[in-house]
N, C-alpha and C positions, 0 to 999 in steps of 0.2 A: 394802810389807812390814809385817807385823803384829809389833809388839813384844810379846813374851809372857814370862811367868815360869812356872816349874815349881815346884810345892809338893808335897812328900811327906816324911813323917818317917822313912821307911825309906831308908837311903843307896843300896842297890842299885836300888830302884824309882825313886828320884830320878835316878840315873845313867842308867837306861834311858830315862826320860821325856825327859831333856835330850838324849840321843843321838838319839832319834826327832825331836825338835823341830829339831835341827840338820840333819837329812836332808831337811827340807821347805824348798825354796828361798824360799817366801813368808813364812816365819816367821823372826824374829830373837830369839834367847834373850837376854833382858836379865839374868835372875838365876835361880839355883837356891836354893830356900829349904826348910829342914827344919821349918818351923812357920809357922802362919798369922801369928803375931806378927812373925816375921822378914819375911814377905811384906808385911805392913802398912807396915813401914819402907821397903821398896823402893817401894811405891806412893806413899808420901809424897814420895819423891825423884825418881822416874822417871815418864816418860809410858809407860803400859802399855795396850795395846789388848785383851789377853786373858790369861786365866790357865788353866793346867791344874792342877787342884787335887784332891789326895786328900781323901776325906771323913773317914775314921776316923783322927783325929790327937789326941794328948793336948793338954791345956790348952784348945785352941779347935778344934772340929771344922771341917771344910771348909764344911759347911752353914751353921753359925753365922757363920763368917767372911764368906761370900758375902752372907748376910742383912744383915750389918753394913755392907756396901758400899753398900746402898740400891739395889735393882734398879730403882726408879722413876726413878733418875738416868740420863739418856740418855748421860752421859759415863762411866758405870761400865764397867769392863772386861767383855768377854764371858767366859763360863765354860764349860769342859769339865771335868766331874768324872771322876776315876779312883778306883776302889775295888774291893776283893775281895768286897764284899757287895752282892748284887743287890737286896736289900730297900731299899736307899737310892735306887734309881733314881727312884721316884715323887717322893720328897722333893726330889731334884735338879732335876727338871723343874718342880716347884712354885716354885722360885726362878729360873725362866727360864734354866736351863742350855741351852746350844746342843746339847750331846751328852753322852753318858755312856759311859765306857770301863770294861768289866768286866775286872779283872785275872785271869789274865795275858792281855794283849791283844797282837796281832801288829802288825807295821809296817803292813800293809795296813789293819787296823782303825783304826790311828792316822791314816793318810792320809785315810780316809773322814771321820773326825771333824774333821780339819784342814780338809778341803774344805768341810764345812758351816760351820765357823768362818769361813773366808775369805769364803764367800758371804754370810753374815750381816753381816760387817764391810763388805763392798762395798755391801750394801743400806742399811746405816746411813749410809755416806758419801754415797751418792746422795741419800738423804733430806735430809741436812744441807745438801748443795749446793743442792738444790731450794729448801729453806727460806731459805737465804741469798740466793739469787737473787730469791725472792719479796719478801723484806724489803728488798732493794736497790731493787726497782721500786716499792715502796709509798712514798707521800709521807710526810714527817715529820708527826707528830701535830698540830703547830701549823699545818699546811697543809691541814687537813681539817675539813670540817663534818660533825659526827655528828648525823644527823637520823632521828627515828623516823617511818618511812614504810613502807607496805605490810606492816604488822604486824611489822616488825623494825627494829633500828637500823642505818642504812646510813652508810658512810663516803664522803663526796663530796669529792674534791679541789677546792679553791677554783678552780683553773685550769679545771675542767670546767664551772663554773656560768656560764651565759650571762645569765640574769636570773631574778628571783623575782617572782611575781604573787600578790597577795592576792585571795581570793575568799570573802568573808564571814569565817567562823572558820578557813578553810583557806588553805593556801599551795600554790602550784604552783611547783616548782623545775625550771627548764628547763636541761638539761645536754647536753654533747656525746655522752656514751656511751649515752644512753637515748632511744629513739624517742618515748616519752611522758613528760610531766613527772611528777616525783614529787609525790604529794599528802601533806601533813602537817597535823595539827591543831595550829597554832601561830600566834600573832599576828605580823604583819609587824615590829612593833617589837622583838620578841624576837630574830628572826633577824637584824635589822639590827645588833644589838649583838654577834652572833656572827661577823659577816663583817668582814674587815680594811678599815678606813676608807680606806686608800690605794688600794684596788682596787675597792671597791664604793660606790655612792652611791644614796641614795633620791631618786628624781626625781619621785615622784608618791605620793599616799597609798596607791596599790595596787601600786607597782613599785619594786624595787631592781635596778639594773643593774650588770653587770661593766664597768667603765670601759674595760677593754682590748678589749672586744668591740664598741665603737661603730664603725659604718661611716660615718655622717654625721649632721649635725644641721641642722634648718631649721624655722622657723616654729613653735617650741614643741613640736617632736616630735623624737625621736631614733630613728634606724634602726640596728638591731643588724646585725652581719655575717651573721646567718642570715636577714635580710630582715624580721624582726619590727619593726613601727613602733609605738613606745610614746610616750604623752603626757608632757610635762613640766608638772607642776602649778605654779600660780602661786606657791605657798609655797616651792617648791624651785628656781625658775628662777634666782634670784640666785646661789645657791651653785653651781649647775651652770655658769652662765656664767662665774663666777670661776675655776672649775676649768678651763674651756675656754680662758679668756684666758691662763692661765699656760702653756698648751701650744701656743699659736699662735706661729708663726714671726714 
C-alpha cells in the first residue's frame, strides 16, 4: 500500500482528488491539504510514499514545493501533478514527476496515473532491496584490503587472500575468487602493515601467508591448502615456529 497525500487549494478539486484516491485499493490517503505549507507539516510527521499535488496554488506553488523536497533524495515522495494549465506539464516532468493530470480528469485517467505511480514505487522498492542484499553480503570495511591493481582500486576480503608474493617492485596477491593473481606496484613491507597480524605472517622476504590456509609444514617449507609450497626464511623461522608451537596439541 502506498501512503499518499492530496494537495489542492480548491476545496471541490481536493474532495474529488481524495475520493479518487480512496477508490484505488493500492493507495491509502494519509491527509488532505489545502496548501503546500500544510502538506510540509504532514510530511514532517508522517511517512508518505507519494503526493498528488496541484501546481497553481497561492503562497507556494506545487512546482516550488516539490523542488524544495529535493528530488535527488531517494527517500523523497513520488509526485503526480494535477493542474488546469497544460503549459506546466514540461516543468512538472523537469522535477521528475511520475505523471501529470490535466483538469478536469476522469477516474480512468486517474487510475492510469496511479498505475504508473505504483509501478515506479515497486521499482524503487526492488532497487532498495537489491542494494540492501548487496550491502549485507559485502564484508565490513575493516575486513577488506583495498588494493590498486589492474588500473583500478579493488576490494579484496581478507578471508579470500591465500598468500602474497613479492616480485621486484611488484606484488602478486593470490586469492580464492580469481584464477590469476592480482598484480600491484607496492612494496611487501607496505602490504604487511595493511594485513591483520593475527591472520597473516611474513615467512620469507618475498612471502606473506594467510595462516588459516596452511596445509602442513616441514623442513623449512610451508605448504598451503591450494598446494603451493613456499619457503620459510631463516630470519622468520623463529617467529613462525613460535606461532606453530602455540597451536600444537
